C-alpha positions as CSV (number, residue, x, y, z in Angstrom):
1,M,149.2,50.5,139.3
2,K,151.3,47.6,140.5
3,K,149.7,45.0,142.1
4,E,150.6,42.6,144.7
5,I,149.3,39.0,145.7
6,I,149.0,39.1,149.4
7,K,147.4,36.3,152.0
8,T,145.0,37.7,154.7
9,A,144.7,36.6,158.1
10,D,142.1,33.5,157.2
11,G,144.4,32.1,154.3
12,S,142.3,33.8,151.7
13,S,144.2,35.7,149.1
14,S,143.9,39.4,148.3
15,I,145.7,41.8,146.3
16,Y,147.6,45.1,147.4
17,L,148.1,48.4,145.8
18,P,151.0,49.8,147.2
19,E,150.9,53.1,145.7
20,L,147.3,53.9,147.6
21,D,148.8,51.5,150.9
22,E,145.4,49.9,150.1
23,S,143.7,46.2,149.4
24,Y,141.2,44.8,147.8
25,H,140.0,43.2,151.3
26,S,140.4,43.4,154.8
27,K,143.9,41.8,155.7
28,H,142.1,40.2,158.9
29,G,140.4,38.0,156.3
30,A,139.1,38.5,153.1
31,I,136.6,35.3,152.9
32,Q,135.6,36.4,156.6
33,E,135.0,39.8,155.7
34,A,132.9,38.8,152.5
35,Y,130.4,36.6,154.2
36,H,130.2,38.8,157.2
37,V,129.4,41.7,155.3
38,F,127.7,40.8,152.5
39,I,126.0,37.2,153.1
40,K,125.2,37.5,157.0
41,H,124.3,41.2,157.0
42,G,122.8,41.4,153.3
43,L,121.8,38.2,151.4
44,D,120.4,36.6,154.6
45,L,117.7,38.9,154.7
46,F,116.5,37.5,151.6
47,N,116.2,34.0,152.3
48,D,112.3,34.1,151.9
49,E,112.6,35.1,148.2
50,F,113.2,33.0,145.3
51,E,115.0,35.6,142.8
52,I,117.2,38.4,143.8
53,D,118.7,40.9,141.7
54,I,122.1,42.2,143.1
55,L,124.3,44.9,142.2
56,E,128.1,44.7,143.4
57,I,129.6,48.2,143.2
58,G,133.5,47.0,143.0
59,F,133.5,43.8,141.3
60,G,137.2,43.0,141.8
61,T,138.5,39.7,142.3
62,G,135.2,38.2,141.9
63,L,135.0,37.0,145.4
64,N,131.6,38.4,146.5
65,C,130.1,36.9,143.4
66,F,131.7,33.3,143.9
67,I,130.3,33.0,147.5
68,T,127.1,34.4,146.1
69,F,127.0,32.0,143.8
70,L,128.1,29.0,146.4
71,E,125.0,30.5,148.5
72,S,122.6,30.3,146.0
73,K,123.2,26.7,145.3
74,N,122.8,25.8,148.9
75,R,119.9,27.9,148.9
76,S,118.1,27.4,145.4
77,L,117.9,30.9,144.9
78,Q,117.8,32.3,141.2
79,I,120.2,35.3,141.4
80,N,120.8,38.0,138.6
81,Y,124.2,39.6,139.5
82,N,125.7,42.7,137.9
83,G,129.0,43.6,139.0
84,V,130.9,47.0,138.3
85,E,134.2,47.6,137.8
86,A,136.3,50.4,135.8
87,Y,139.5,48.7,136.1
88,P,139.3,44.9,135.6
89,L,142.2,42.5,137.0
90,Q,144.3,40.4,134.3
91,A,144.1,36.9,133.9
92,E,147.7,36.3,135.8
93,E,146.1,38.2,138.5
94,I,143.3,35.9,138.8
95,S,145.1,32.9,138.3
96,Q,146.9,33.5,141.6
97,L,143.9,33.8,143.8
98,N,143.4,30.9,146.1
99,Y,139.5,31.2,146.8
100,V,138.5,28.0,145.0
101,E,140.7,26.0,147.5
102,Q,140.3,27.7,150.6
103,L,135.9,27.7,150.1
104,K,136.5,23.9,149.6
105,A,134.6,24.4,146.0
106,K,136.9,22.7,143.8
107,E,133.7,21.2,142.3
108,F,133.2,24.6,141.4
109,I,136.1,25.6,139.8
110,E,134.8,25.7,136.4
111,V,131.9,28.3,137.7
112,F,135.0,30.4,139.3
113,D,136.9,30.3,136.0
114,K,133.8,30.9,133.8
115,I,132.9,34.2,136.5
116,H,136.1,35.8,135.1
117,A,136.2,34.7,131.7
118,V,132.6,35.4,130.7
119,T,132.1,38.9,128.5
120,W,131.7,42.2,129.7
121,E,128.6,44.4,129.0
122,K,126.3,40.8,128.3
123,T,124.2,38.9,130.6
124,Q,125.8,35.3,130.7
125,R,124.2,32.5,132.5
126,V,127.0,30.8,134.4
127,D,125.0,28.1,136.1
128,T,121.3,27.4,136.0
129,N,120.4,29.3,138.8
130,F,123.2,32.2,138.6
131,N,123.2,35.1,135.7
132,L,125.9,37.5,135.4
133,L,126.5,40.8,134.1
134,K,129.8,42.5,134.2
135,R,129.7,45.8,133.4
136,K,132.9,48.1,132.8
137,Q,132.0,51.6,133.9
138,F,132.8,54.0,136.6
139,F,130.0,54.5,139.4
140,K,129.1,57.8,138.5
141,E,127.7,56.1,135.1
142,I,125.2,53.7,136.7
143,D,121.9,55.0,135.9
144,D,119.5,52.1,136.7
145,V,116.3,52.7,138.6
146,N,114.5,50.5,140.9
147,K,116.0,47.2,139.5
148,F,117.9,45.5,142.6
149,N,116.8,44.0,146.1
150,L,120.3,44.6,147.4
151,I,123.6,46.2,146.7
152,Y,127.3,45.3,147.9
153,F,129.0,48.5,148.0
154,D,132.8,47.2,147.9
155,A,134.6,50.5,146.6
156,F,137.8,51.2,148.2
157,G,138.2,52.9,151.1
158,A,137.2,56.5,151.3
159,K,140.6,57.7,152.7
160,V,141.9,56.8,149.2
161,Q,138.9,57.6,147.0
162,P,136.7,60.0,148.7
163,E,135.1,60.6,145.5
164,L,133.1,57.0,145.6
165,W,131.3,57.8,149.1
166,T,129.9,61.0,148.4
167,E,126.3,61.9,148.3
168,E,125.9,61.7,144.9
169,I,127.0,58.2,144.6
170,F,124.8,57.3,147.4
171,K,122.0,58.7,145.5
172,T,122.6,56.6,142.4
173,M,122.4,53.5,144.7
174,Y,119.2,54.9,146.2
175,D,117.4,55.0,143.1
176,S,118.6,51.9,141.9
177,L,117.2,49.8,144.6
178,K,113.8,48.5,144.6
179,K,111.3,49.4,147.6
180,N,112.6,47.9,150.6
181,G,116.0,47.4,149.0
182,V,119.1,47.2,151.0
183,L,122.7,48.6,150.6
184,V,125.3,46.9,152.7
185,T,128.9,48.3,153.2
186,Y,132.1,47.3,155.2
187,S,132.8,51.2,156.0
188,A,131.5,52.7,159.2
189,K,132.7,56.1,158.8
190,G,130.5,59.0,160.1
191,S,130.7,60.6,157.1
192,V,129.3,57.8,154.7
193,R,126.3,57.4,157.2
194,R,125.8,61.0,156.9
195,A,126.0,60.7,153.2
196,M,123.4,57.8,153.0
197,Q,121.2,59.5,155.5
198,S,120.8,62.6,153.4
199,V,120.0,60.8,150.6
200,G,117.0,58.8,152.1
201,F,118.7,55.5,153.4
202,L,117.4,54.4,156.8
203,V,120.7,53.5,158.1
204,E,122.2,51.0,161.1
205,K,125.2,50.2,162.5
206,L,126.0,46.6,162.8
207,P,129.1,44.4,164.3
208,G,131.6,44.5,162.2
209,P,133.7,41.6,160.5
210,P,137.3,40.6,162.1
211,G,139.4,44.0,162.4
212,K,136.5,46.3,162.8
213,R,134.2,47.1,165.1
214,E,131.3,48.4,163.1
215,M,130.0,48.4,159.8
216,L,126.8,50.1,157.8
217,R,123.7,48.9,156.2
218,G,121.0,51.2,154.7
219,K,117.3,50.6,153.5
220,K,115.1,52.1,151.2
221,Q,111.8,52.6,152.5
222,F,112.1,50.1,155.3
223,E,109.5,50.2,158.1
224,N,110.1,50.4,161.8
225,L,113.8,51.0,161.7
226,T,115.2,54.0,163.5
227,I,117.7,56.5,161.8
228,I,120.6,56.5,163.9
């Protein structure tokens, strides 16, 4: 499938698929979206933890992984990161991404390169406090149980791949989380919210990133949260 490198509104790059009319990130700002959805409303919930197990659904450009690494350095967190991707990007596509520059993280350019260069299906230590396992598989093949504290659900939108936003998929996500685990996603569709609730998630709507009014966060067996 043809891919085009585009620049989003905050200056950070993304990848656009003309055939699907879909991009890997929000055109309003790839980096802004990643920080708002996955860090502010995901990782920030675990500031009191020392070690966190994260599953990313849709590894894509590695942006979410890289910013999580940067946050782990700032917060002295031990991160065990699993990134699932059925269709990995090619090296020439990755080389055109400007995240290191935009994040002012040139001192960690070797880490960004290593994130993309490490062998798939093998846990690798990309830094002293960051372990990475890249898994080339379809989301429906995930069979982890009670393993993760946090899921970044960053699949392509339901309008182009509705099969990735079903009750079946969210049941898999629910089962893979530890007690009090959290799933965050940029989506706020009613059908997505209902699918999450139907498998046991306690779901809340949150303000969305630039360009989106709302987003969703689901919690597993979390106390004192009202289902909407």
